[in-house]
DRENKOLVO-751464 format. One record per residue (C-alpha): residue in three letters; z, y, x. Coordinates in pm, whole numbers, plus 32768, in hexadecimal, padded with zeros to 4 digits. Each point is the difference from the previous one (the first is absolute). Layout:
<segus>
ALAZYX/...
</segus>
This chain:
<segus>
MET800080008000/SER7FA181508090/ALA8102810E8041/PRO801581207F08/ALA7F30812C8061/SER80B481308087/ARG801F81207F0C/ALA7F3B812E806D/THR80C281247F65/PRO8177800F8036/ARG80EC80947EFD/LEU80C4811380AA/ALA81427FA87F4A/ASP7FF37E948074/LEU7FA480608162/ALA81108109801D/ALA81067F127F76/GLN7F9F7EEB80F1/ALA800180EC812D/GLN813980B77F88/VAL7F5881548019/SER7FA1810A7F06/GLU7EB37FF07F48/ALA7F9C814280B0/THR80397F5D8155/ALA7F3F7EC97F98/SER7EE180DE7F8F/ARG7FFA80BC814C/VAL7FE67EB780BE/LEU7EE97F7B7F1F/ASN7F3B813F802E/GLY803080088178/ARG80B881488000/ALA80E6807C8113/GLY817380437FDC/VAL80797E9A7FDF/ALA80D57F5A810C/ALA7F5E7ED880B0/ALA81117F0E7F8F/THR7FDD80757E95/ARG7E857FE38011/GLN80247E9D8083/ARG80ED7FA87EE1/VAL7F0180747F00/LEU7EE97F3B80A9/ALA80DE7ECB8007/ALA804880317E8E/LEU7E8A80037FBB/ASP7FE37EAF80AE/VAL812D7F6A7F4E/LEU7F82806B7EA8/GLY7EA87F6D8047/TYR7F3C81458004/GLU7EDF803F80EC/ARG803A811180FC/PRO7F1481287FD5/VAL7EF37FFB810C/ARG8084813E80A1/LEU81557F5A8032/ARG7F827EC680A9/ARG804F7FFA8172/ARG7F167F7A8104/SER809D7EDE80B8/ALA8077804A8161/GLY7F967E9F805D/LEU80417E8F7FC6/VAL813E7F538077/GLY801C7E868001/LEU81387F4B7F86/VAL80117E948070/LEU80F57F1D7F49/PRO804A7E8D8039/GLU80077FAE7E89/LEU806180887EAA/THR80CF7EE27F6F/ASN814180878099/PRO804F81357F2A/ILE807F80C5812B/PHE7E9A80218084/PRO7F6F80A47EC6/ALA813280E47FFF/PHE7FAE80728162/ALA7E8D801D7FAC/GLN803D80E07ED4/ILE80D580F880C1/ILE7F1A8000812F/GLU7ED180407F23/GLN80B1811A7F48/SER806A809F8147/LEU7EA37FE68094/ALA7F6A809B7EC6/GLY80FB811B801A/HIS7F76804A815B/GLY7E9C7FF87F7C/TYR7FA07EAA808A/THR7F677EE07F3E/PRO80B27EB28030/VAL7F397EBE8029/LEU80D97ED27FAD/CYS7FB57EBA80B6/THR80C17EC37FB2/GLN7FF47EB380AF/MET7FFE7EC17F35/PRO7FD57E8D8047/GLY7E937FBE804E/GLY7FB081748005/SER7FCB80FC8113/THR80EA7FFF812B/GLU80AF813B8078/ASP7F0080288118/GLU7EE07FE17F06/LEU809F80FE7F18/VAL802A80F4811F/GLU7E927FD2805D/GLN7F9A804D7E99/LEU80DB81367FFC/GLU7F66807D8142/GLU7EA67FCC7F6C/ARG806980E37EE2/GLY8069810C80F7/VAL8176800D7FBC/THR80C0811180B2/GLY81377F25802C/ILE80AC7EBD7F96/VAL815B7FA17F82/PHE80667E998050/LEU81167F6E7F2A/SER80A67EBB8076/GLY7EC27F9C80B4/LEU7FBA7F3E813E/HIS80C4810880BE/ALA813B7F617F6E/ASP7FA47EA9808C/THR80787FDE8167/GLY7F0A7EE3802E/ALA7ED380D87FAC/ASP7F2B80A5810C/PRO804E8176800D/ASP7EB1804B80A8/ARG7F59802B7EAC/TYR80D1813D7FCF/LEU7FC0807B8162/ARG7E897FE07FC4/LEU802180BB7EB7/ARG80B0811B80B5/ASP7EF08003810B/ARG7EFC802A7EED/GLY80B0813F7F94/VAL80947F847EB6/PRO816880777FD1/TYR80EE7F177F4A/VAL816C7FCF7FA5/LEU80C67EBC7FD9/ILE81017FB17EF2/ASN80FB7EE38021/GLY7FD77F598150/HIS802780DA8135/ARG7F5E7F80813E/PRO804680C08144/ASP7EB67F80808D/ILE7F3580AE7EEE/PRO7FCE81768047/ALA8032808B7EA1/PRO8110809E7F2D/SER80B47F057F23/VAL80EC80127ED7/SER810A7EF97FB9/PRO813F7FC57F3E/ASP81317FA180CD/ASP7FE47E8A7FC2/GLY812F7FAE80D4/ALA80D880F67F3D/ALA7F7D7F6A7EBB/ALA80787EA58063/ARG8152808A806C/MET802A80B77EB4/ALA7FBF7EC07F40/VAL80F37F3580D4/ASP810F810A7FE5/HIS7FD5800A7E85/LEU801F7E877FDD/ALA81257FF180F2/ALA80B6810B7F37/LEU7FD97F1D7ECF/GLY80AE7EE580BA/HIS7ED27F398077/THR80237F6B815C/ARG7EE37F058002/ILE7ED380E77FF1/GLY7E9A7F9D804A/LEU7EBA80BC803D/ALA7EB17FA07F66/VAL7EF380C480B5/GLY7E917FF0805E/PRO7F657F648138/ALA80AC80628145/ARG7EC28088809D/TYR7FFF812B7F13/VAL80B881368078/PRO80BB80487EB7/SER80787E957FED/ARG807080038168/ARG80C081467FD2/LYS80AA7F877EC2/ALA80667EBF80B4/GLU809180C88122/GLY80C380E17F14/PHE807D7ED57F3A/THR80757F4A8138/ALA80B78134807E/ALA80A580347EAD/LEU80847E9A7FF0/THR807F801C8163/ASP80B0814B7FBA/ARG808B7F9D7EAC/PHE806B7E99803C/ALA80057FDF817E/LEU7EF17EFA7FD6/PRO7F547FA78149/PRO7E94807A7FFD/ALA7F7D7E9A801C/ASP80C47F9B7EC8/ALA7F8F81397F47/GLU7E947FB38050/ARG80287EAB7F5C/ARG803C80B97EB9/ILE7E9F80928011/CYS7EDE7F527F52/HIS7EA3807F8051/THR7F057FBF7EEC/LEU7ED980977F44/PHE8003815E7F6B/SER7FF67F847E98/VAL80C97F827ED8/GLU7FB97E9E8073/GLY806D80548162/GLY814680937F7F/HIS803B7ECA7F2C/ALA7FCB7F158127/ALA80E080CC80E7/ALA811180197EF9/ASP7FFD7E887FD4/ALA80447FD28173/LEU8110810C8009/LEU80AA7F7B7EC7/ASP80017EA6809D/ASP80B980A28123/GLY810D80807F14/CYS7F9C816F7FEF/THR808280C27ED3/GLY7F5C814B805C/LEU7E8B801D8041/VAL7F54812A80A3/CYS7E867FFF7FCB/GLY7EE980AF80BC/SER7F5480787EC2/ASP803D801A7E8B/LEU7F017EED7FBC/MET80BA7F1780EC/ALA8145805C7F50/LEU7F6A7F9D7EB0/GLY7FA97EB1809C/ALA81677FDE8079/VAL808580457EA1/ARG7F157EF57F78/ALA80777F058105/ALA816D803D7FA6/ARG7FC07FDA7E8C/GLN7F457EBC8030/ARG813F7F78809C/GLY80CE80787EDA/LEU8098811B80CD/ALA802781477F43/VAL7FA4814C80A1/PRO80E380B7804C/ASP81227F257F8A/ALA7FC27EEE8103/ILE7EF8809580E8/SER7FBB816B805B/VAL7EA280728062/VAL7F8C814380A7/GLY7E9080638019/PHE7F44810480C8/ASP7F05810A7F8F/ASP807A80687EA3/SER7EA47FBD7F7B/PRO7F9680967EB1/LEU80977F487ED3/ILE80F67F3E80DC/ALA812080A67F45/PHE7F8D7F477EC6/THR80107E9C8083/ASP81077F087F85/PRO80F4804D8092/PRO7F9F815C8079/LEU7FD37FD78176/THR80EB80968100/THR7F1B806F8118/VAL7FD980E1812E/ARG7F0F81167FA3/GLN7EE3804880EC/PRO7FC9817C8001/VAL7E967FE17F90/GLN7FCE81697F92/ALA807E80988145/MET7F517F0180DC/ALA7EB180227F51/ALA800C817D8009/ALA805D7FFF8172/ALA7EE47F128052/VAL7F0180DA7F4F/ASP808581458096/THR7FF27F65815B/LEU7E9D7F827FD1/ILE7F8781507F79/GLU808B80AB8136/GLU7F3D7F0E80DC/ILE7EC280297F33/GLN8017817A801C/GLY801B7FEF8179/HIS8176802C8027/PRO80737ECB80C0/VAL81487F6A7F8D/ARG80E87F4D80EE/HIS7FAF7E8C7FFC/THR815A7F8B7FA5/GLU80B37F567EE0/PHE809480C77EE0/ILE811E7F337F6D/PHE808080357E9E/GLN81527F927F7D/PRO800C7F057EE1/GLU80FA800A7EE2/LEU80CA7EEB7F5D/VAL7FCB7FF37E87/VAL810C7F2A7F59/ARG7F9E7F5B7EB8/GLY804D7EB67F5A/SER7F9C7EEE80F8/THR8136802380DD/GLY816A7FC67FA6/ALA81547FA6808B/LEU80237EA38093/ARG80B97F227F0B/GLY80DF7EDA8050/
</segus>
C-alpha cells in the first residue's frame, strides 16, 4: 500500500500549534521573511515535516553533501535508535544521510564503503563495525583515510586506527551492574557478554572482573570463571544464562538488553521467577525495553550524547578542522526497574 501523499498547503493554526509559535511567526517562516531566529525557523520547518506538509520550494535547503552511516544490523533496537539520532543531527547540519546495513548474505562492510565512495560521500560514520573487532585488519581504515575520506567510529575504539571515536564507559557499566546486584544481597553474580574479541565485550569483562575482586575479594581468575562469552542475541543470552545458572549465579549482568531478555527466558524455563529468584541487568536501555515483562533493569547507553558528538566531530573533519584522533568516553547510567530484587533465602 502506498504512503499517503503529503498535503501541499499547511493550515497556519496547525503549524503554529505544532511548532509552539504564533501564527504570525509561522507565516513569516513560510514566506521566507527575515526577523525570525534560526532556532525558531528550524522548529517551524520541523513542524511542517511532522504534520506531513511539503516544504515550499523557497524553503528547501540544498544538501551540503552525503554522509554514509554503516550499521552491522537493524534487529537490535539500539542500532535504529542510534541511526535516527545520527540522521537527525546530520540533517540539522545540512547533510544528507545514506544508511547502509549489513545482513547475512548481503554486502560486507568493505563493499558498503566502496559503494558509498562511488556515490561521493563527504564522510562516514561507523557504528559497531569491524573497528570493534580486534581480530579484523585495521588497514581498511588506514586506506580510507589515505583516500581522503574522513570518518568517525562509534563503540569500539582501536588505538591503531587514526580516527576520532565515541564510546560509552563499558567497564563502568559492568561495575554499576555488579554494585547494584551486590547491594541487593547477591554474591554469586555472572556476566553474559559477547565474543571476547570485540572491544566493548572485553571492556565489560574487565570491569566486571575488577568489580567482583573489589566487592568480594574474589581472585581475578575466579572472577573470570563467572564470565560467559556468547552471541550478541536473545539466543546467546539464553545459552549464557543457562551456564551461569548451572554455576549457581543468582544475579546476571548482560552485555545487551536482547541478551538480558534471553536470560529472563532461560530463568523462566527453569521455573525461576524474575526477580524473586533471579535478578537480571541489561545494557543499552533500548526503546520499549521499559515495557517488557518484567520491565528490565539496565545500564543506559547515552545514545543521544554519543550520536551528537560523533556527528559534530565528523562535521569538523569534513569542514577541514582536524579533530584530535582520540576516544571520547561517555558515562552510562543505571536505570532500575523490575527485573532486579533483593536476594531471598
